[in-house]
C-alpha atoms as an extended CHARMM CRD file, in Angstrom:
* protein
*
        67  EXT
         1         1  MET       CA            -10.4870000000       -4.9330000000       45.4260000000  PROA      1               0.0000000000
         2         2  THR       CA             -6.9530000000       -5.1970000000       46.8190000000  PROA      2               0.0000000000
         3         3  SER       CA             -6.5480000000       -8.1910000000       45.0900000000  PROA      3               0.0000000000
         4         4  THR       CA             -8.0830000000       -7.9980000000       42.1540000000  PROA      4               0.0000000000
         5         5  ASN       CA             -7.1720000000       -4.1900000000       41.6450000000  PROA      5               0.0000000000
         6         6  GLY       CA            -10.0550000000       -3.4510000000       39.1070000000  PROA      6               0.0000000000
         7         7  ASP       CA             -9.0310000000       -6.6620000000       37.2280000000  PROA      7               0.0000000000
         8         8  ALA       CA            -13.0390000000       -8.2390000000       36.4100000000  PROA      8               0.0000000000
         9         9  ASP       CA            -11.4310000000      -11.1000000000       35.0770000000  PROA      9               0.0000000000
        10        10  ALA       CA             -9.5440000000      -11.9880000000       38.7230000000  PROA      10              0.0000000000
        11        11  LEU       CA            -11.7600000000      -10.9970000000       40.3650000000  PROA      11              0.0000000000
        12        12  ASN       CA            -14.3630000000      -13.0500000000       38.7650000000  PROA      12              0.0000000000
        13        13  ASP       CA            -11.6110000000      -15.7830000000       38.8590000000  PROA      13              0.0000000000
        14        14  LEU       CA            -11.6170000000      -15.4420000000       42.9360000000  PROA      14              0.0000000000
        15        15  LEU       CA            -15.6540000000      -15.3800000000       42.6040000000  PROA      15              0.0000000000
        16        16  SER       CA            -15.5770000000      -18.6380000000       40.6680000000  PROA      16              0.0000000000
        17        17  THR       CA            -13.4550000000      -20.7970000000       43.1950000000  PROA      17              0.0000000000
        18        18  VAL       CA            -13.3640000000      -18.9860000000       46.7410000000  PROA      18              0.0000000000
        19        19  GLU       CA            -16.3820000000      -19.2020000000       48.5950000000  PROA      19              0.0000000000
        20        20  VAL       CA            -17.3420000000      -15.9110000000       50.2710000000  PROA      20              0.0000000000
        21        21  ASP       CA            -20.2410000000      -13.8980000000       51.8640000000  PROA      21              0.0000000000
        22        22  ILE       CA            -20.5880000000      -10.8680000000       48.5540000000  PROA      22              0.0000000000
        23        23  ASN       CA            -21.9590000000       -8.0490000000       50.9680000000  PROA      23              0.0000000000
        24        24  ALA       CA            -20.0580000000       -8.8770000000       53.6390000000  PROA      24              0.0000000000
        25        25  TYR       CA            -18.8580000000       -5.2690000000       55.5100000000  PROA      25              0.0000000000
        26        26  ASP       CA            -15.6510000000       -4.9750000000       56.2770000000  PROA      26              0.0000000000
        27        27  SER       CA            -13.4590000000       -3.6820000000       59.3850000000  PROA      27              0.0000000000
        28        28  SER       CA            -14.4940000000       -0.5010000000       57.9060000000  PROA      28              0.0000000000
        29        29  GLY       CA            -18.3190000000       -0.8870000000       57.5430000000  PROA      29              0.0000000000
        30        30  PHE       CA            -18.0000000000       -1.1770000000       53.4880000000  PROA      30              0.0000000000
        31        31  THR       CA            -18.7600000000       -4.4150000000       51.8040000000  PROA      31              0.0000000000
        32        32  LEU       CA            -17.1290000000       -5.1970000000       47.5290000000  PROA      32              0.0000000000
        33        33  MET       CA            -19.1790000000       -3.4200000000       46.1520000000  PROA      33              0.0000000000
        34        34  HSD       CA            -18.9950000000        0.1000000000       47.6080000000  PROA      34              0.0000000000
        35        35  HSD       CA            -15.0320000000       -0.2920000000       47.3090000000  PROA      35              0.0000000000
        36        36  ALA       CA            -15.4890000000       -0.8280000000       43.3620000000  PROA      36              0.0000000000
        37        37  ALA       CA            -18.1260000000        1.9860000000       43.7250000000  PROA      37              0.0000000000
        38        38  SER       CA            -15.6790000000        4.3990000000       45.4460000000  PROA      38              0.0000000000
        39        39  LEU       CA            -12.7540000000        3.2840000000       42.6100000000  PROA      39              0.0000000000
        40        40  GLY       CA            -15.1610000000        3.2490000000       39.7050000000  PROA      40              0.0000000000
        41        41  TYR       CA            -13.7930000000       -0.2170000000       39.4860000000  PROA      41              0.0000000000
        42        42  ASP       CA            -16.9760000000       -0.6740000000       36.0320000000  PROA      42              0.0000000000
        43        43  ASP       CA            -15.8700000000       -3.7890000000       34.6120000000  PROA      43              0.0000000000
        44        44  CYS       CA            -16.0610000000       -5.4000000000       38.7790000000  PROA      44              0.0000000000
        45        45  ILE       CA            -19.2760000000       -3.6680000000       39.3380000000  PROA      45              0.0000000000
        46        46  TYR       CA            -20.8030000000       -5.6770000000       36.8390000000  PROA      46              0.0000000000
        47        47  ALA       CA            -18.8120000000       -8.8820000000       38.2980000000  PROA      47              0.0000000000
        48        48  LEU       CA            -20.0620000000       -8.1270000000       42.0150000000  PROA      48              0.0000000000
        49        49  PHE       CA            -23.8820000000       -7.8330000000       40.2320000000  PROA      49              0.0000000000
        50        50  LYS       CA            -23.5760000000      -11.0430000000       38.4060000000  PROA      50              0.0000000000
        51        51  ALA       CA            -22.4030000000      -12.7620000000       41.5290000000  PROA      51              0.0000000000
        52        52  GLY       CA            -25.3710000000      -11.4950000000       43.8570000000  PROA      52              0.0000000000
        53        53  ALA       CA            -23.7090000000       -8.4770000000       45.5470000000  PROA      53              0.0000000000
        54        54  ASN       CA            -26.8960000000       -6.0000000000       46.6630000000  PROA      54              0.0000000000
        55        55  LEU       CA            -26.9300000000       -2.4490000000       45.0350000000  PROA      55              0.0000000000
        56        56  GLU       CA            -29.2970000000       -0.9790000000       47.8270000000  PROA      56              0.0000000000
        57        57  GLN       CA            -27.0630000000       -1.7760000000       50.2400000000  PROA      57              0.0000000000
        58        58  TYR       CA            -25.9080000000        0.6440000000       52.8570000000  PROA      58              0.0000000000
        59        59  THR       CA            -22.7510000000        1.3760000000       54.9880000000  PROA      59              0.0000000000
        60        60  ILE       CA            -22.4120000000        1.0760000000       58.2210000000  PROA      60              0.0000000000
        61        61  VAL       CA            -22.9940000000        4.3470000000       58.6500000000  PROA      61              0.0000000000
        62        62  VAL       CA            -25.6550000000        5.1760000000       55.7240000000  PROA      62              0.0000000000
        63        63  TYR       CA            -24.4950000000        4.8200000000       52.5430000000  PROA      63              0.0000000000
        64        64  SER       CA            -25.6060000000        3.5570000000       49.4700000000  PROA      64              0.0000000000
        65        65  ILE       CA            -24.1150000000        2.4450000000       46.3090000000  PROA      65              0.0000000000
        66        66  LEU       CA            -26.7380000000        3.7750000000       44.7390000000  PROA      66              0.0000000000
        67        67  SER       CA            -26.3420000000        7.3040000000       46.7970000000  PROA      67              0.0000000000
């Protein structure tokens, strides 16, 4: 999320040009979706969802996006 700073258009561009595991964890145990949700980036959440991000995925320390 840092590289797009909440810009859903930039995120969509990245997702269409770079192959990425959309549900991968970072070193803190969070996914892109977790970061977007925690920062309130609604348009990015929608972009990640459309790209196949799992809305029910938990963090490594058992927090869900929906909780």
